Structure formats: C-alpha cells, structure tokens
C-alpha positions in Angstrom: 9.3 12.1 -24.6 8.8 12.5 -20.9 11.8 11.0 -19.3 15.3 13.1 -19.5 18.4 11.2 -20.4 19.2 9.9 -16.9 22.7 10.3 -16.5 22.9 13.8 -18.0 21.5 15.0 -14.6 22.5 14.3 -11.0 20.6 15.3 -8.0 22.7 15.8 -4.6 21.0 15.7 -1.1 23.6 18.0 0.6 22.3 18.0 4.0 19.4 16.4 6.3 19.0 19.4 8.3 16.1 21.7 7.9 14.9 24.6 9.8 11.4 23.1 10.1 9.9 20.0 10.9 6.9 19.5 8.2 4.4 16.8 8.7 4.4 15.6 5.0 8.2 15.0 4.8 9.5 12.0 3.2 13.2 12.4 4.0 12.4 13.1 7.7 14.6 16.5 7.6 14.3 18.6 10.9 16.6 21.2 12.8 18.0 18.6 15.2 19.5 16.3 12.2 23.2 16.3 12.2 24.9 17.6 9.3 27.1 15.4 7.5 30.2 16.6 5.6 31.8 13.4 4.2 31.0 13.9 0.6 33.6 16.0 -1.4 30.9 17.4 -3.9 33.3 19.5 -6.2 35.5 16.1 -6.5 32.3 14.1 -7.2 31.1 16.2 -10.0 34.2 16.8 -11.6 34.5 12.9 -11.9 30.6 12.5 -12.7 31.2 15.5 -15.4 34.2 13.6 -17.1 32.5 10.1 -16.9 29.0 11.1 -18.3 27.6 13.8 -20.6 26.4 15.8 -17.3 24.5 18.9 -18.0 22.3 19.7 -14.8 22.8 19.5 -11.3 20.0 19.7 -8.8 20.5 20.3 -5.1 18.0 19.6 -2.4 18.1 18.6 1.2 17.1 19.1 4.0 17.4 22.6 3.1 20.4 23.3 0.8 20.8 26.8 2.2 21.9 25.5 5.7 25.0 23.8 4.1 26.2 27.3 2.8 29.7 26.3 2.3 28.8 23.1 0.2 26.2 25.0 -1.9 28.9 27.6 -2.5 31.4 25.0 -3.7 28.8 23.5 -6.0 27.6 26.9 -7.3 31.4 27.8 -8.0 31.9 24.4 -9.8 28.8 24.5 -12.1 29.4 28.1 -13.0 33.1 27.5 -14.3 31.8 24.0 -16.0 28.9 25.7 -17.5 26.4 23.6 -15.9 22.7 24.2 -15.2 22.2 24.4 -11.3 18.8 24.1 -10.1 18.4 24.5 -5.9 15.3 23.5 -4.2 14.6 25.6 -1.0 11.9 26.4 1.5 13.1 30.3 1.3 13.5 30.2 5.4 16.2 32.6 4.9 14.2 35.2 2.6 12.7 37.2 5.6 13.1 40.4 3.6 13.7 41.1 -0.1 16.9 42.7 0.9 18.2 40.0 2.5 17.1 37.6 0.0 18.9 39.3 -2.3 21.9 39.2 -0.3 21.8 35.1 0.0 21.2 34.5 -3.7 24.3 37.1 -4.8 26.7 34.6 -3.0 25.6 31.9 -5.5 26.5 32.9 -9.0 26.1 29.5 -10.3 22.5 29.1 -9.6 20.6 28.9 -12.9 17.0 28.3 -11.1 15.3 28.3 -7.9 12.6 25.9 -7.1 10.8 27.1 -4.0 8.6 24.8 -1.8 5.4 26.1 -0.1 2.3 24.7 1.1 0.0 24.3 4.2 2.7 22.2 5.8 5.6 24.6 5.3 3.5 27.7 6.1 3.1 26.6 9.8 6.5 27.8 10.2 7.6 29.6 7.0 5.0 32.6 6.0 4.3 32.8 2.0 6.1 36.4 2.2 9.4 34.4 2.5 8.4 32.7 -0.7 7.7 36.1 -2.4 10.9 37.8 -1.2 12.9 34.9 -2.8 10.9 34.9 -6.0 11.5 38.6 -6.5 15.3 38.4 -5.4 15.7 35.6 -7.9 14.1 37.5 -10.6 16.0 40.8 -10.1 19.4 39.1 -10.6 18.3 36.7 -13.3 17.6 33.5 -11.7 14.6 31.6 -13.2 12.3 30.4 -10.6 9.2 28.3 -9.9 6.9 27.5 -6.8 6.1 23.8 -6.0 3.0 23.2 -3.8 2.3 19.8 -2.4 -1.0 18.1 -1.7 -3.0 21.1 -3.3 -4.6 21.6 -6.8 -4.9 24.8 -8.9 -8.4 25.1 -8.3 -8.0 24.8 -4.6 -5.2 27.4 -4.6 -7.2 29.8 -6.5 -9.8 29.9 -3.8 -7.3 30.0 -0.9 -6.7 33.0 0.8 -3.2 31.8 1.9 -2.0 32.0 -1.7 -3.9 35.2 -2.9 -0.3 37.5 -2.4 1.4 34.7 -4.6 -0.9 34.4 -7.2 -1.0 38.3 -7.8 2.8 38.0 -8.5 3.5 34.9 -10.6 2.3 33.4 -13.7 0.2 30.6 -12.2 0.2 28.2 -15.2 4.0 28.5 -16.0 5.6 29.2 -12.5 3.5 27.2 -10.1 3.9 23.2 -10.2 1.7 20.8 -8.1 2.9 17.5 -6.8 0.8 14.7 -5.1 1.1 14.1 -1.6 3.6 11.3 -0.8 2.3 9.0 2.0 5.8 7.8 3.2 8.0 8.9 5.9 6.5 11.3 8.3 3.3 11.4 6.1 2.7 7.7 6.3 -0.7 8.2 7.9 -2.0 11.1 5.7 -4.6 10.3 3.0 -3.2 10.5 -0.6 -5.2 11.4 -3.6 -5.9 8.8 -5.9 -3.5 9.0 -8.9 -5.0 8.6 -12.3 -2.4 9.6 -14.8 -1.5 7.0 -17.3 2.2 8.8 -17.5 2.8 8.2 -13.9 2.5 4.5 -14.8 6.2 4.6 -16.0 9.1 5.9 -13.9 9.8 9.4 -14.9 13.1 9.8 -12.6 15.7 12.2 -14.2 18.5 11.7 -12.2 20.1 9.3 -9.5 20.4 11.0 -6.3 23.3 11.2 -4.0 22.8 11.6 -0.3 24.9 13.3 2.1 26.2 10.2 3.5 27.2 9.2 -0.1 24.5 6.5 -0.6 23.4 6.8 -4.3 19.3 6.0 -5.2 17.3 6.1 -8.3 15.6 9.2 -7.5 14.3 11.8 -5.1 10.9 10.4 -4.8 9.2 7.9 -2.1 12.1 5.3 -2.2 14.3 8.0 -0.2 12.4 7.4 2.8 13.7 4.0 2.7 16.9 3.6 5.0 17.4 0.0 4.6 19.5 -1.1 1.6 17.4 -2.5 -1.2 17.6 -3.8 -4.6 17.6 -0.4 -6.4 20.5 0.8 -4.3 23.2 2.0 -6.7 26.4 2.3 -4.4 28.0 4.7 -2.3 30.4 7.5 -3.3 32.3 7.5 0.0 33.2 3.7 -0.4 33.3 3.2 -4.2 34.8 5.1 -7.0 32.3 7.1 -9.1 33.1 4.7 -12.0 31.9 1.8 -10.0 28.8 3.7 -9.0 27.8 4.6 -12.7 28.5 0.9 -13.5 26.0 -0.2 -10.7 23.5 2.0 -12.3 23.8 1.0 -15.8 23.3 -2.4 -14.4 20.0 -2.0 -12.9 17.7 -4.1 -15.0 14.7 -3.7 -13.0 14.9 0.3 -12.9 15.5 0.3 -16.6 12.0 -2.0 -17.0 10.2 0.7 -15.0 11.2 3.4 -17.1 10.5 1.9 -20.3 6.9 0.0 -19.4 6.2 0.7 -15.6 4.3 -1.3 -13.1 1.7 -2.4 -15.6 3.9 -3.9 -17.9 6.0 -5.8 -15.3 2.5 -7.2 -14.2 1.8 -8.4 -17.6 5.2 -10.0 -17.7 4.6 -12.3 -14.8 2.8 -15.3 -16.4 2.5 -17.4 -12.9 0.7 -16.6 -9.8 3.3 -15.1 -7.1 3.4 -13.1 -4.1 5.1 -10.3 -6.4 2.0 -10.8 -9.1 -0.7 -10.6 -6.4 1.0 -7.4 -4.7 1.2 -5.8 -8.1 -2.6 -6.7 -9.0 -3.6 -5.1 -5.3 -1.5 -1.9 -6.3 -2.8 -1.4 -9.8 -4.2 2.0 -9.4 -1.4 3.4 -7.5 1.3 5.5 -9.1 4.9 3.9 -10.0 6.6 5.9 -7.2 4.3 4.2 -4.3 4.6 0.7 -6.0 8.3 1.0 -6.1 8.6 2.0 -2.4 6.4 -1.0 -1.5 8.2 -3.5 -3.4 11.6 -2.3 -2.0 10.5 -2.3 1.4 9.8 -6.2 1.4 12.5 -8.5 1.1 10.6 -11.4 -0.1 9.5 -9.4 -3.0 12.8 -7.9 -3.7 14.0 -11.6 -4.0 11.5 -12.5 -6.7 12.6 -9.4 -8.7 15.9 -10.1 -8.3 15.5 -13.7 -9.7 13.0 -12.6 -12.4 15.4 -10.2 -13.9 18.3 -12.7 -14.2 16.2 -13.8 -17.3 18.2 -13.5 -20.6 15.2 -13.2 -22.6 14.0 -10.4 -20.4 17.3 -8.6 -20.3 17.2 -8.7 -24.1 13.9 -7.0 -24.1 14.9 -4.3 -22.0 18.1 -3.7 -24.0 16.2 -3.6 -27.3 13.6 -1.1 -25.6 16.3 1.3 -24.2 17.9 1.4 -27.9 14.6 1.8 -29.5 13.1 4.3 -27.1 16.3 6.4 -25.7 18.9 5.4 -28.4 20.7 4.0 -25.4 22.7 1.0 -26.6 24.8 0.2 -23.1 22.7 -2.5 -22.0 23.0 -4.2 -25.5 26.8 -3.9 -25.1 26.3 -5.5 -21.7 24.7 -8.4 -23.5 27.2 -8.8 -26.1 30.2 -8.4 -24.2 29.4 -9.6 -20.6 33.1 -10.1 -19.0 34.3 -6.8 -20.2 31.2 -4.8 -18.6 31.0 -6.8 -15.3 27.4 -8.2 -15.6 27.8 -11.7 -15.0 27.7 -14.7 -17.4 24.6 -14.0 -19.6 25.0 -15.7 -23.2 26.1 -13.6 -26.0 23.7 -12.4 -28.6 
C-alpha cells in the first residue's frame, strides 16, 4: 500500500522565513518573511498525540533551523515521547562539517534529516553544505536522504554539479527525486509531463499545520493557495485540536481522492458540467496539480461541495475506506450522524 495511515503522521511548517529565495519555491519562503510565533507546538503535539495514533512528526518551512527555539521544543517532545522526527532542510547552516555537527547535536530528537538541493538552491547554497550536513548526521546516528527537484537520476549522473555528492552517498537509496511543481514562484516554469499511474491518487501522508495555525491536507501544490478553500481543515489557533481532527475526518472529497483519484472522480460524473470538462482537460496531469486547480476556482469548489452531499457517494467512500484502509470512521459518521456532527444524512 502506497499511502500511509493519515493521522499517524503530522507535518509542521514552523516558519515562512528562509535564508534563500529560490525561483521554484511553492511556499514563497524568503529572508524578509516575518517569523510568526503564535502556535504552541509542544502543546499541539501533546493534544494530537493524545487524540490520534501519532507516530511521526515532519518539520518543514521555510527553513526549520531558522526557528531554532521552536525546533528545539519539538525535538525535545519527540525524544521524550519516542516519536520519529523528520526535519527537512536546505543545510544553509552547514558551512563546515564541524559547525554542522554542533548544530545537529542540539536536536537530539531528530531521527531523520531530509536535505533539499537542486540547481535552484545551489544559486545560494553550495553542494558542500549538503555534504557537510550529510556527514554530520551520519556521524551522530541520524539517517539522511537528499531530495532533488526538477532533475532525474540520469541527468545528475552526467552533471559536474553533483559529482561530489554521488561519490559519497548511495544514489539509489539516499537520493530522491521530485517533479517541479509549477505553482507559487514556479508558476511560469515548464513542468515535466507526469505519467505515473500511482500519482493519479492522492498520496498525502499527513495534514500540514502552517506557522499561522492553518491546517491543510498536505505539503504539495495546495500549500501555495493563500485563500480559503474546500479542503481547508481548520486553524489550531482558533479551534481545538479535537475540532480540527473532526474537520479532517469529515472531508469526503479528500478521502475520495485518496481512494480513487481524479480519474475515478471524472468517471463518477454522469452529466456534462464545468467540473467534468475541467477534469477531462486535466486528465494527463497528476492529482496534486488537479487538486490545486480545482481548489483555486470557487465555481468548481461549489460543484464539488454539492457532489459530495450525496449519501450514495458518501457510502461508497466509507465502504472504500473500510475495505482498503480498514478505517471505519466514515461508516460510523453515516451510522450515527448526530453524534459525529456530519449533518443529516440518513442512517444505513
């Protein structure tokens, strides 16, 4: 199974600040962004851990090491509660191996370090920073991988830029590749055509909590949307964690995408509509880009919201979640609608 159990993981975007201003950044992170300090991360994790079967905490940004006190707080909590902590960084801080060791040694709760580099990052952060961070992590027992955007395994093998890296790491096990997302600052760039069948369903592994408290389904293209949309899951600064989790568990459209993806949604639409025509036009695009497009358009969102009021469709989703993920919470919502705050759908 490709997808992880969704609420066993949480992603925290602890700052919008970043020391670099990469051309392909989908979060619009940059040095001049104001660092917010309004979410009490350890309190959030404590409550989330109590309410779910939390196993893994992912920390991203911006650049997480810019928010050192928040990262230290999260690291301490994860170490104490024996949770896996994965931190994503561009290694701007690893200007020497000695300094990289000093930095990482402050955060004893980090289990895994994911380092981001590519031609965009390397305008400002040399590949040696990645090498220093990688070697420091390995020395103190932190597992590590390197994520490269907009390249392929073949292209980096023939690039002088990556030669120092390839002599150090295991290219098949420790280097990951991701497609360039043409949203945010990268909206005018060319995107490689996505052909993977796997990408036709939503592979999101966790909700993402942004530094302003807003909760969204994932850290992919939809993160570039600043306006509220149908997949918003609440805000932890204005609602309790219990209410946010309830909102997540009531996102029928999201669960449909996890089960059957965009192609399934297109086939479920029996009549011509703006939504069906849009999905047909985007049929060769991966689910993340389609999701971004649908949630960018209020008319399409209204069609989606209407579509997913159907009891028959909700029942199909609930049975799918039970069959594929052994998750019965949607069936319980249909069986006991009043006690689970899902409205007035009829009982099974």
